[in-house]
C-alpha positions in Angstrom: -56.6 34.7 -83.8 -60.4 34.6 -83.1 -61.2 36.3 -79.6 -63.7 35.0 -77.2 -65.6 37.4 -75.0 -66.8 37.0 -71.6 -70.4 37.0 -72.8 -69.8 34.1 -74.9 -68.4 32.2 -72.0 -71.3 33.0 -69.9 -73.6 32.1 -72.6 -71.9 28.5 -72.9 -72.3 28.1 -69.0 -76.0 28.9 -69.2 -76.5 26.5 -72.1 -74.7 23.7 -70.5 -76.1 24.4 -67.0 -77.8 21.1 -66.7 -74.5 19.2 -67.4 -72.7 21.2 -64.7 -75.6 20.7 -62.3 -75.8 16.9 -63.1 -72.0 16.4 -62.5 -72.1 18.6 -59.5 -75.1 16.5 -58.0 -73.4 13.3 -58.8 -70.2 14.4 -57.0 -72.3 15.5 -54.1 -74.3 12.2 -53.9 -71.2 10.0 -54.1 -69.3 11.9 -51.5 -72.3 11.9 -49.2 -72.8 8.1 -49.5 -68.9 7.4 -49.0 -68.8 9.7 -46.0 -72.1 8.8 -44.4 -72.5 5.2 -45.2 -69.4 3.5 -46.6 -66.2 4.9 -44.9 -65.9 3.6 -41.5 -65.5 6.3 -38.5 -61.9 6.6 -37.2 -61.5 7.6 -33.5 -58.3 9.2 -32.3 -57.0 9.3 -28.8 -54.1 11.1 -27.5 -51.8 10.3 -24.4 -49.2 13.0 -23.4 -45.8 12.0 -22.0 -43.3 14.4 -20.4 -39.5 13.6 -21.0 -37.1 14.9 -18.4 -33.5 14.7 -19.3 -31.1 14.1 -16.3 -28.9 17.1 -15.5 -25.2 16.6 -16.4 -23.1 16.8 -13.2 -20.1 19.1 -13.3 -16.8 17.4 -13.7 -13.5 18.1 -12.3 -10.1 16.4 -12.0 -10.8 15.2 -8.5 -14.1 13.5 -9.3 -14.8 10.1 -7.7 -15.3 7.1 -9.7 -19.1 7.2 -8.8 -19.3 10.7 -10.0 -17.6 9.8 -13.2 -20.0 6.9 -13.8 -23.1 9.1 -13.2 -21.6 11.7 -15.6 -21.2 9.1 -18.3 -24.8 7.9 -17.9 -26.2 11.5 -17.9 -24.1 12.2 -20.9 -25.5 9.2 -22.8 -29.0 10.4 -22.0 -28.3 13.9 -23.0 -26.8 12.9 -26.3 -30.3 11.5 -27.3 -32.6 14.2 -28.3 -36.4 14.3 -28.1 -36.5 13.4 -31.7 -34.7 10.2 -30.9 -37.2 9.4 -28.1 -40.2 10.1 -30.4 -38.8 7.5 -32.8 -38.4 5.1 -30.0 -42.0 5.1 -29.1 -42.9 2.9 -32.2 -40.1 0.6 -31.4 -41.1 -2.9 -32.4 -40.2 -4.1 -28.9 -42.8 -1.6 -27.3 -45.4 -2.5 -30.0 -44.8 -6.3 -29.2 -45.4 -5.4 -25.5 -48.6 -3.7 -26.5 -49.8 -6.6 -28.5 -49.4 -8.8 -25.5 -50.9 -6.4 -23.0 -54.1 -5.5 -25.0 -54.3 -9.2 -26.4 -54.4 -8.1 -29.9 -54.3 -10.5 -32.8 -50.9 -10.3 -34.5 -52.6 -11.2 -37.9 -55.1 -8.3 -37.6 -52.9 -6.0 -35.8 -49.5 -6.4 -36.9 -46.5 -4.4 -36.0 -46.8 -2.5 -39.3 -50.5 -2.0 -38.8 -49.8 -0.6 -35.2 -46.9 1.6 -36.6 -49.5 3.1 -39.0 -52.1 3.7 -36.4 -49.8 5.3 -33.9 -48.4 8.8 -34.6 -46.0 10.5 -32.1 -45.5 14.3 -32.3 -43.3 16.6 -30.3 -44.8 20.0 -29.8 -42.4 22.8 -30.7 -40.2 24.2 -27.8 -41.6 21.5 -25.2 -40.3 18.3 -23.6 -43.5 16.6 -24.3 -44.5 13.7 -26.7 -48.1 13.3 -27.8 -48.9 9.8 -28.6 -51.9 9.7 -31.1 -53.6 6.3 -31.7 -56.4 5.8 -34.2 -58.9 3.0 -34.6 -62.3 2.4 -35.7 -63.1 1.6 -32.1 -63.0 4.5 -29.7 -62.3 2.3 -26.6 -59.5 0.5 -28.5 -58.0 4.0 -29.6 -57.9 4.9 -26.0 -56.5 1.6 -24.6 -54.0 1.5 -27.6 -52.7 5.2 -26.7 -52.4 4.4 -23.0 -50.7 1.1 -23.4 -48.1 2.5 -25.9 -47.4 5.2 -23.3 -47.1 2.8 -20.4 -45.1 0.2 -22.3 -42.7 2.8 -23.6 -42.1 4.2 -20.0 -41.4 0.5 -18.9 -39.0 0.0 -22.1 -37.1 3.0 -21.2 -36.7 1.7 -17.7 -35.6 -1.6 -18.8 -33.2 0.0 -21.3 -31.6 1.8 -18.4 -31.4 -1.1 -16.2 -29.9 -3.1 -19.1 -27.3 -0.4 -19.7 -26.3 -0.4 -15.9 -26.2 -4.3 -16.0 -24.0 -4.2 -19.1 -21.6 -1.6 -17.2 -21.6 -3.9 -14.0 -21.0 -7.0 -16.1 -18.1 -5.4 -17.9 -16.7 -4.3 -14.6 -17.0 -7.7 -13.1 -15.3 -9.4 -16.2 -12.4 -6.8 -15.9 -12.2 -7.5 -12.1 -12.1 -11.3 -12.7 -9.5 -10.8 -15.4 -7.4 -8.6 -13.1 -7.8 -11.0 -10.2 -6.5 -13.8 -12.3 -3.4 -11.8 -13.4 -2.7 -10.8 -9.9 -2.9 -14.3 -8.6 -0.6 -15.6 -11.5 1.9 -12.8 -10.9 2.0 -13.5 -7.1 2.6 -17.0 -7.7 5.6 -16.0 -10.0 6.9 -13.6 -7.4 6.6 -16.3 -4.6 8.6 -18.7 -6.9 11.2 -16.0 -7.4 11.5 -15.4 -3.7 12.0 -19.0 -3.0 15.1 -19.3 -5.3 18.5 -19.5 -3.6 20.5 -16.4 -3.1 17.4 -14.1 -2.8 17.6 -10.4 -2.5 17.6 -10.4 1.2 20.3 -13.0 1.4 22.3 -11.0 -1.1 21.8 -7.8 0.8 22.9 -9.5 4.0 26.1 -10.8 2.2 26.6 -7.5 0.7 26.5 -5.8 4.1 28.9 -8.4 5.5 31.3 -7.9 2.6 31.2 -4.2 3.1 31.9 -4.5 6.8 34.8 -6.8 6.0 36.2 -4.5 3.4 35.8 -1.6 5.8 37.5 -3.7 8.5 40.5 -4.4 6.0 40.8 -0.8 5.0 40.8 0.3 8.6 43.5 -2.4 9.5 45.4 -1.2 6.4 45.4 2.3 7.4 46.4 1.3 11.0 49.1 -0.9 9.7 50.4 1.7 7.4 50.7 4.2 10.4 52.4 1.4 12.5 54.8 0.8 9.6 55.6 4.4 9.3 56.4 4.6 13.0 58.5 1.4 12.8 60.5 2.9 10.0 61.0 6.1 11.8 62.0 4.1 15.0 64.3 2.0 12.8 66.0 5.1 11.2 66.5 6.6 14.7 68.0 3.3 16.0 70.3 2.9 12.9 71.4 6.6 13.4 72.2 6.0 16.9 73.8 2.7 16.2 76.1 4.3 13.7 77.3 6.9 16.3 77.9 4.3 18.9 81.1 2.3 18.9 80.8 -1.5 18.7 83.6 -2.1 21.5 85.0 -0.3 24.4 88.7 -0.1 25.2 89.7 -0.3 28.9 93.3 0.0 30.6 93.8 -1.8 33.9 96.7 -1.6 36.4 97.7 -5.2 37.5 98.4 -4.1 41.0 95.0 -2.5 41.3 93.2 -5.8 40.5 94.0 -8.7 42.9 92.7 -11.3 40.6 94.5 -9.9 37.6 97.7 -9.8 39.5 97.3 -13.4 40.8 97.1 -14.5 37.1 99.8 -12.4 35.9 102.2 -13.9 38.7 101.2 -17.4 37.9 101.6 -16.8 34.2 105.0 -14.8 34.3 106.6 -16.4 37.4 107.7 -12.9 38.4 107.1 -11.3 41.9 104.3 -9.2 42.5 106.4 -6.1 42.9 107.6 -6.3 39.4 104.4 -6.8 37.7 102.3 -4.4 40.0 102.9 -1.5 37.9 102.0 -3.1 34.5 99.1 -1.9 32.5 96.6 -4.3 30.7 94.7 -2.9 27.8 91.6 -4.8 26.6 88.6 -4.3 24.3 85.2 -5.3 25.4 81.7 -5.2 23.5 79.9 -2.1 24.0 76.6 -2.9 25.9 74.9 0.2 24.5 75.8 -0.8 21.0 74.6 -4.2 21.6 71.2 -3.0 22.9 71.0 -0.6 20.0 71.7 -3.3 17.5 69.1 -5.6 19.1 66.6 -2.9 19.1 67.3 -2.0 15.6 66.8 -5.8 14.6 63.5 -5.8 16.3 62.3 -2.7 14.3 63.6 -4.4 11.1 61.5 -7.4 11.9 58.5 -5.1 12.8 58.9 -3.4 9.5 59.1 -6.7 7.5 56.1 -8.1 9.3 54.0 -4.9 8.9 55.0 -4.8 5.1 53.9 -8.5 4.8 50.7 -7.6 6.6 50.0 -4.6 4.3 50.6 -6.7 1.2 48.3 -9.3 2.7 45.7 -6.7 3.5 45.9 -5.1 0.0 45.3 -8.6 -1.5 42.5 -9.2 0.7 40.9 -5.8 -0.2 41.3 -6.4 -3.8 39.7 -10.0 -3.7 37.1 -8.4 -1.4 36.3 -5.5 -3.8 36.0 -8.0 -6.8 33.6 -10.2 -4.8 31.7 -7.1 -3.7 31.4 -5.9 -7.3 30.1 -9.3 -8.6 27.8 -9.4 -5.6 26.5 -5.9 -6.3 26.0 -6.8 -10.0 24.0 -10.1 -9.0 22.0 -8.1 -6.4 21.2 -5.3 -8.9 19.9 -7.9 -11.5 17.7 -9.7 -8.7 16.6 -6.3 -7.3 15.6 -5.1 -10.8 13.6 -8.3 -11.2 12.0 -7.9 -7.7 11.3 -4.2 -8.3 9.6 -5.1 -11.5 7.5 -7.7 -9.9 6.6 -5.3 -7.0 5.7 -2.6 -9.4 3.5 -4.9 -11.4 1.8 -6.3 -8.3 1.2 -2.7 -7.1 -0.2 -1.7 -10.5 -2.5 -4.8 -10.5 -3.6 -4.2 -6.9 -4.6 -0.7 -7.5 -6.5 -1.8 -10.6 -8.3 -4.5 -8.7 -9.2 -2.0 -5.9 -10.3 0.5 -8.6 -12.5 -2.1 -10.1 -13.9 -3.2 -6.8 -14.7 0.6 -6.1 -16.3 1.0 -9.6 -18.4 -2.3 -9.0 -19.7 -0.8 -5.9 -20.3 2.6 -7.5 -22.3 0.9 -10.3 -24.4 -0.8 -7.6 -25.0 2.5 -6.1 -25.7 4.1 -9.3 -28.4 1.5 -10.1 -30.2 2.7 -7.2 -30.0 6.4 -8.1 -32.0 8.2 -10.5 -29.8 8.8 -13.5 -32.0 7.8 -16.3 -34.4 9.7 -18.5 -37.7 10.4 -16.5 -40.6 9.7 -18.7 -44.0 10.3 -17.0 -47.5 9.9 -18.3 -49.0 13.4 -17.5 -52.2 13.2 -19.8 -53.7 9.7 -20.1 -55.8 9.1 -23.1 -59.7 9.3 -22.8 -62.2 7.6 -24.9 -63.1 9.9 -27.7 -66.8 10.7 -28.2 -66.6 11.9 -31.9 -64.6 10.3 -34.8 -62.0 12.3 -36.5 -62.5 10.7 -39.8 -64.1 11.0 -42.2 -65.0 14.7 -42.1 -68.2 14.6 -43.7 -68.9 18.2 -44.2 -65.5 18.7 -45.5 -65.7 15.8 -47.8 -69.1 17.1 -49.2 -67.9 20.5 -49.6 -64.6 19.4 -51.5 -66.6 17.0 -53.8 -69.2 19.7 -54.5 -66.4 22.0 -55.5 -64.6 19.4 -57.6 -67.9 18.5 -59.3 -68.8 22.1 -60.1 -65.2 22.5 -61.6 -65.4 19.2 -63.5 -69.0 20.3 -64.8 -67.6 23.6 -66.1 -64.8 21.9 -68.0 -67.3 19.4 -69.5 -69.6 22.2 -70.6 -66.8 23.9 -72.4 -65.5 20.7 -73.7 -69.0 19.7 -75.1 -69.4 23.3 -76.6 -66.1 22.9 -78.5 -67.0 19.5 -79.7 -70.4 20.6 -81.0 -69.2 23.9 -82.5 -69.2 23.9 -86.6 -65.8 23.5 -88.1 -65.0 26.8 -90.3 -64.1 26.5 -93.9 -61.1 28.2 -95.3 -60.3 28.9 -98.8 -57.0 28.1 -100.0 -55.7 30.1 -103.0 -53.1 28.3 -105.0 -50.9 30.6 -106.9 -49.5 29.1 -110.0 -46.4 30.4 -111.2 
């Protein structure tokens, strides 16, 4: 391989110096004409925004509904990073507002054109947003940067207000729905209470039945005690009656009883002296026995009456207990329905009161500062010098590129004009 020395390269550059100079000069002239006469100047204005995220309030189990609402709004703001807010600056809604505010022609300054003209940057480790607007008109660049910043601030405020309005609308819709459910349930409950044999009536009837049953049982116990006493008295009377003779035998001397003596004289026709010593034996009912028998009969009648009364009381108790059981079952069923109604009504009332409180809290929250605070801390000023084109840089880069292209062209021409070496080929015949 043929080697090329550094001297040969330098000689090539010297021989082709006019080519290199020509190409470099053309690049220099072209870049100068473009930079100074053809390319329009581009001005850039910068507006600086400070984005302050709201602090997230501490939460606890005893938080009020207002604190919970404020916490949810603050969390929603915290979840959006500065990068999110940076992209929102060029939101079509913001740009449309800018078009209307500055009176820009939508054909000339379309949304795409505005997005291309506006650049938003977030300096590292800051909560700042730099809005850079570029335009061929210095004043328009300033107005564009300031208008974007102002309309973005208004857009964020409207967004927060819209969010609160959505929360309020949702709460009001839920409140209306709960109120309709509560009214419907109250109407059903009133119809239930208007039915015959209501819970209060059944409770009063149940209390009366319980009192009646208690009276029956009290009478039963009292009657059983009386029956036991009557049986004991009957047994004692019967025992005494068994020991007492039914009749009493008496012996009378005729002479001792004038009446008896007269009767004997008239019946026998014998003189009084003959019959005066006669004895008359008679049997008479025992009055004690008769008294005891009468008392025993009274006790028997009392026992029979008490037994009948006990039987009647037991039957009445059984019938009352059945009625009481049926009444308790009916009362339990209606009490269950009433308890269900009352529980549902209480639940709906608590929900309705909670929604009223949340509605008031949303109204209060709308007056509090829970949104992202965006402030314009550095309004854009009218630039005095364009940022594009960078004339010196363009000329320098064009000169360097022209020099490089010239060197390459010089080597190309040298190789193109160089003589082609001839080589002999020996053909070996076998």
